[in-house]
C-alpha positions in Angstrom: 2.8 2.1 8.7 3.9 -1.5 8.5 1.9 -3.5 6.1 1.3 -6.3 8.6 -1.2 -4.1 10.4 -4.8 -4.8 9.7 -7.4 -2.5 8.4 -9.2 -2.6 11.7 -6.5 -0.3 13.0 -7.6 2.4 10.7 -10.4 4.9 10.7 -13.3 3.1 9.0 -13.0 -0.7 9.1 -15.0 -2.7 6.5 -17.5 -4.2 8.9 -19.7 -5.6 6.1 -17.1 -8.1 4.9 -18.7 -11.3 3.9 -16.2 -13.2 6.0 -17.2 -11.3 9.1 -13.7 -10.1 9.8 -11.6 -7.2 8.5 -9.1 -8.3 5.8 -5.4 -7.6 6.3 -3.9 -4.4 4.8 -1.7 -6.4 2.5 -4.7 -8.3 1.1 -6.5 -5.0 0.5 -3.5 -3.5 -1.3 -3.2 -6.5 -3.6 -6.9 -6.4 -4.5 -6.9 -2.7 -5.0 -3.7 -2.9 -7.0 -5.3 -5.4 -9.4 -8.3 -3.0 -9.7 -6.3 0.1 -10.6 -4.2 -2.0 -13.0 -7.2 -2.5 -15.3 -7.0 1.1 -16.6 -3.2 1.0 -17.6 -3.7 -2.5 -19.1 -6.5 -1.2 -21.2 -4.4 1.9 -22.3 -1.0 0.3 -22.8 -1.6 -3.2 -24.1 -2.4 -2.2 -27.6 0.3 0.5 -27.9 2.6 -1.7 -30.0 -0.3 -2.1 -32.5 -1.0 1.6 -33.0 1.2 1.9 -36.2 -0.4 -1.4 -37.6 -4.0 -0.1 -36.7 -3.3 3.1 -38.6 -2.0 1.2 -41.6 -4.7 -1.5 -41.7 -7.6 1.0 -41.2 -6.1 3.5 -43.7 -5.9 6.4 -41.3 -3.1 8.8 -40.2 -1.2 8.3 -36.9 -3.0 11.2 -35.3 -6.4 9.7 -36.2 -5.3 6.3 -34.9 -4.4 8.1 -31.6 -8.0 9.1 -31.3 -8.7 5.5 -30.1 -6.4 6.4 -27.2 -8.2 9.7 -26.7 -11.5 7.7 -26.6 -10.2 5.5 -23.9 -9.0 8.4 -21.8 -12.2 10.3 -22.3 -14.2 7.3 -21.2 -12.0 6.9 -18.1 -12.6 10.6 -17.2 -16.4 10.5 -17.8 -16.8 7.1 -16.2 -15.2 8.3 -13.0 -17.5 11.3 -12.7 -20.4 8.9 -12.9 -19.1 6.1 -10.8 -17.8 8.3 -8.0 -21.1 9.6 -6.7 -22.7 6.2 -7.4 -20.1 4.5 -5.1 -20.8 7.1 -2.4 -24.5 6.3 -2.6 -24.7 2.5 -3.4 -21.5 1.4 -1.7 -18.3 0.4 -3.5 -19.0 -3.1 -4.7 -22.0 -2.7 -7.0 -20.7 0.1 -9.2 -17.4 -1.8 -9.4 -19.0 -5.0 -10.7 -21.1 -3.2 -13.2 -18.1 -1.3 -14.6 -16.1 -4.5 -15.1 -18.9 -6.1 -17.0 -19.2 -3.0 -19.2 -15.5 -3.2 -19.9 -15.8 -6.8 -21.0 -18.7 -6.1 -23.3 -16.8 -3.1 -24.8 -13.8 -5.4 -25.4 -15.9 -7.7 -27.4 -17.0 -4.8 -29.6 -13.3 -3.8 -30.0 -12.5 -7.4 -31.0 -14.9 -7.2 -34.0 -14.5 -3.4 -34.8 -14.5 -3.0 -38.6 -13.3 0.6 -38.7 -11.7 3.4 -36.7 -15.1 4.9 -35.7 -16.4 1.8 -34.1 -13.0 1.1 -32.5 -12.9 4.6 -31.0 -16.4 4.3 -29.6 -15.7 0.9 -28.1 -12.5 2.1 -26.6 -14.5 5.0 -24.9 -16.9 2.4 -23.4 -13.9 0.3 -22.4 -12.5 3.3 -20.6 -15.8 3.9 -18.8 -15.7 0.4 -17.5 -12.1 0.6 -16.3 -13.0 3.8 -14.6 -15.2 2.0 -12.1 -12.3 -0.2 -11.0 -9.9 2.7 -10.6 -12.2 5.2 -8.8 -13.5 2.6 -6.4 -9.9 1.5 -5.6 -9.0 5.1 -4.7 -12.2 5.7 -2.8 -11.5 2.6 -0.7 -8.1 4.1 0.2 -10.0 7.3 1.3 -12.4 5.1 3.3 -9.7 3.3 5.3 -6.6 5.5 5.5 -5.6 9.0 6.5 -3.0 11.6 5.3 0.6 10.2 5.2 -0.7 6.6 5.7 -2.9 7.1 2.6 0.1 8.3 0.7 2.1 5.2 1.8 -0.8 2.9 0.7 -1.0 4.8 -2.7 2.7 4.2 -3.1 2.2 0.5 -2.4 -0.6 0.5 -5.0 1.8 2.1 -7.5 4.2 -0.9 -7.0 1.4 -3.2 -8.2 0.1 -0.7 -10.7 3.6 -0.4 -12.2 3.5 -4.0 -13.3 0.8 -3.2 -15.8 2.8 -0.8 -18.1 5.8 -3.2 -17.8 3.7 -6.3 -18.8 1.1 -4.7 -21.1 3.1 -3.7 -24.1 5.1 -7.0 -24.0 1.9 -9.0 -23.8 0.4 -7.0 -26.7 3.6 -7.5 -28.7 3.4 -11.3 -28.0 -0.2 -11.3 -29.3 0.8 -9.4 -32.4 3.4 -12.1 -33.2 0.7 -14.7 -33.6 -2.5 -12.8 -34.5 -4.0 -9.5 -35.6 -4.3 -6.5 -33.3 -8.0 -7.4 -32.7 -6.9 -10.3 -30.5 -5.3 -7.9 -28.0 -8.8 -7.2 -26.9 -9.6 -10.9 -26.5 -6.9 -11.0 -23.8 -8.4 -8.0 -22.1 -11.7 -9.8 -21.9 -10.0 -12.7 -20.0 -8.1 -10.3 -17.7 -11.2 -8.3 -16.9 -13.1 -11.5 -16.2 -10.4 -12.6 -13.8 -10.6 -9.3 -12.0 -14.4 -9.6 -11.7 -13.9 -12.9 -9.9 -11.2 -11.6 -7.6 -13.2 -8.4 -6.6 -16.3 -10.4 -6.0 -14.6 -12.9 -3.7 -11.9 -10.8 -2.0 -13.1 -7.1 -1.7 -15.3 -6.3 1.2 -17.7 -3.4 1.3 -15.8 -0.5 2.9 -18.7 2.1 3.0 -21.3 1.3 5.7 -24.9 2.3 4.8 -24.9 4.9 7.6 -22.1 6.8 5.7 -23.7 6.7 2.3 -25.0 9.8 0.6 -28.4 10.3 -1.1 -28.5 9.3 -4.8 -30.2 12.5 -5.9 -29.0 14.9 -8.6 -29.2 17.9 -6.3 -27.1 16.0 -3.7 -24.5 15.0 -6.3 -24.2 18.5 -7.7 -24.0 19.9 -4.2 -21.1 17.5 -3.4 -19.2 18.4 -6.5 -19.7 22.1 -5.8 -18.5 21.8 -2.2 -15.3 20.1 -3.5 -14.7 22.7 -6.2 -15.0 25.5 -3.5 -12.0 24.1 -1.7 -9.2 25.9 -3.4 -6.5 23.7 -1.9 -8.3 20.6 -3.1 -8.8 22.0 -6.6 -5.1 22.9 -6.7 -4.0 19.4 -5.8 -6.4 18.0 -8.4 -4.8 20.3 -11.0 -1.3 19.3 -9.9 -2.1 15.6 -10.2 -3.7 16.2 -13.6 -0.9 18.3 -15.0 1.7 16.0 -13.6 0.0 13.1 -15.5 0.2 15.1 -18.7 3.8 14.1 -19.1 3.0 10.5 -18.6 0.1 10.6 -21.2 2.3 12.4 -23.7 4.8 9.7 -23.5 2.1 7.0 -23.8 0.7 8.7 -26.9 3.9 9.3 -28.7 6.4 6.7 -27.6 5.3 4.0 -30.1 5.8 6.4 -33.1 9.1 7.9 -31.9 10.7 4.6 -30.9 9.3 2.4 -33.7 9.1 4.8 -36.6 11.9 7.3 -36.0 14.4 5.1 -34.2 13.4 1.8 -35.9 12.7 -0.4 -32.9 10.7 -3.5 -33.5 7.6 -4.3 -31.4 9.4 -6.5 -28.9 12.3 -4.1 -28.4 9.8 -1.2 -28.0 8.0 -3.2 -25.3 11.2 -3.7 -23.4 12.2 0.0 -23.7 8.7 1.1 -22.7 8.9 -1.2 -19.7 12.2 0.4 -18.5 10.3 3.7 -18.1 7.7 1.9 -16.0 10.4 0.4 -13.8 11.8 3.9 -13.2 8.3 5.1 -12.2 7.7 2.1 -9.9 11.1 2.5 -8.2 10.3 6.1 -7.4 7.0 5.2 -5.8 8.7 2.8 -3.4 11.4 5.4 -2.6 8.5 7.7 -1.8 7.4 5.4 1.0 10.9 5.8 2.6 10.8 9.6 2.1 7.4 9.9 3.7 9.0 8.8 7.0 10.9 12.1 7.1 9.1 14.5 4.8 5.5 15.6 4.2 3.8 14.6 1.0 3.5 18.3 0.1 7.2 18.8 0.4 8.0 15.8 -1.7 5.6 17.1 -4.4 7.4 20.4 -4.7 10.9 18.8 -5.1 9.7 16.1 -7.5 8.1 18.7 -9.8 11.1 21.0 -9.6 13.4 18.1 -10.7 11.0 17.1 -13.4 11.2 20.7 -14.8 15.0 20.6 -14.9 14.9 17.2 -16.7 12.3 18.6 -19.1 14.4 21.6 -19.9 17.3 19.3 -20.8 15.0 17.2 -22.8 13.9 20.1 -24.9 17.5 21.2 -25.6 18.5 17.6 -26.6 15.4 17.3 -28.8 15.8 20.6 -30.7 19.5 20.0 -31.3 19.1 16.3 -32.2 21.7 15.4 -29.6 22.3 12.0 -28.1 20.2 9.8 -30.4 17.8 7.4 -28.8 19.6 7.9 -25.4 19.0 11.7 -25.7 15.4 10.8 -25.8 15.2 8.0 -23.2 17.3 9.3 -20.3 15.4 12.6 -19.7 12.0 10.8 -20.3 12.9 8.3 -17.7 13.9 11.0 -15.2 10.6 12.8 -15.7 8.7 9.5 -15.4 10.5 8.7 -12.1 9.5 12.1 -10.7 5.9 11.2 -11.6 6.4 8.3 -9.2 6.5 10.8 -6.4 3.7 13.1 -7.7 1.1 10.5 -8.5 0.8 8.9 -5.1 1.1 12.1 -3.0 -1.2 14.6 -4.8 -4.3 12.3 -4.6 -3.5 11.2 -1.0 -3.3 14.8 0.3 -6.4 15.8 -1.7 -8.5 12.8 -0.4 -7.4 13.5 3.2 -9.4 16.8 3.0 -12.7 15.1 2.1 -13.2 11.8 3.8 -17.0 12.4 3.8 -17.1 12.1 0.0 -14.2 9.9 -0.9 -15.9 8.5 -4.0 -16.8 11.8 -5.5 -13.4 13.3 -4.6 -11.6 10.3 -6.2 -13.8 10.8 -9.3 -12.8 14.4 -9.7 -9.1 13.4 -9.3 -9.3 10.7 -11.8 -11.5 12.6 -14.3 -9.1 15.6 -14.3 -6.2 13.3 -14.9 -7.7 11.4 -17.8 -9.4 14.5 -19.3 -5.9 16.0 -19.6 -4.7 12.8 -21.1 -7.6 12.8 -23.6 -6.5 16.3 -24.8 -2.7 15.5 -24.7 -2.9 12.4 -26.9 -4.0 14.1 -30.1 -1.9 17.2 -29.4 1.3 15.2 -29.5 0.1 13.7 -32.8 -0.7 17.1 -34.3 2.6 18.5 -33.2 4.4 15.7 -35.2 4.8 12.7 -32.9 8.5 13.4 -32.5 10.9 14.2 -29.7 10.3 17.9 -29.9 6.6 17.5 -29.4 7.0 15.1 -26.5 9.6 17.3 -24.8 7.5 20.4 -25.0 4.3 18.8 -23.8 5.9 16.8 -21.0 7.9 19.9 -19.7 4.9 22.2 -19.9 2.8 19.9 -17.8 5.2 19.6 -14.9 6.1 23.3 -15.1 2.5 24.5 -14.8 1.9 21.9 -12.0 4.8 23.3 -10.0 3.7 26.9 -10.5 0.1 26.0 -9.4 1.4 24.2 -6.3 3.7 27.0 -5.3 0.9 29.6 -5.9 -1.3 27.7 -3.5 1.2 27.5 -0.7 3.5 24.7 -1.8 4.8 22.6 1.0 4.0 25.1 3.8 0.4 24.2 4.5 -0.3 21.5 6.9 -2.5 18.6 6.1 -5.3 19.6 8.4 -8.5 20.6 6.7 
């Protein structure tokens, strides 16, 4: 599993690379990491501005959070569309079209005069970012199998983890000099850079012979065949519910830390980044653990520990114990456990359906972001406080653990 190995050593080498040779695994991971980072950058970069957006547009905090809901809904819907397209047209063309859509939507965000236009533009932005994310995961499914796919996903998480560390700080830096609108100007530049990198460095990994017909009946048939696989559906559910805790934190952290605990935008960005560091560290420890344990077994233990941390979090929140540290410590533990769940659940699910990696990746991503779209306003309606976050985060990981155990937990082998 050494990263010095080339992609030619894997199952489906990208023979259509413009350079005429397969790229190194490290190069693929870096490019794919940049692609999956577009979604988190789009989500997280404007988080420090949420209280200001609510104040300037004259809406409540829960209404302002609808802009986050719009983004997550766009990410979910976009993946359901792009997944089958990428299985039919190849990976590159849907990717390029999605990035261009993201850039155009960012322009609309930049000039949005009210919350309605901003929410709509954020939804379109999410759909554009979805193309980059689903194609990246599909490429992993094209090239890697089982535990190796989980290892590659963990490496992607290392690159992906830079996004939530950098994004709030970058957004806060913009807010020091300009209005929140200009956060989206920076996103235009970042998406443009990604477009250039993907065009020059990402080969086509799905040969024409392996592409599926672009017909409605064929697409529906593929989705139905995936949904009939109970183990696959369970893993999708586990990944989605596991992500619920992450999205709850994203939706409510700005209000808890800035409004209740009085952190300024820059301090909030640093504290938010610490959670991302805990997540990234866990993804890299996951690579080490995969040498001794199956992805399924790691999933069970990570979710169990997240449930314990969540229970402690609820007690500390209800009793108002520990101040800001009573909030941050259990949150960081749950986030670190997600660093084991997020790489492993998709990797095991994708290993069951190499014949439709794009569509399978679309279902995985759509489920995750659909849950996020629901969770964001729920946290706001429950009060945007520690109690709301603790309940939502704990409920997500607890249900995920029960679903995984009900489907066989760590006992089933990875053979389909």
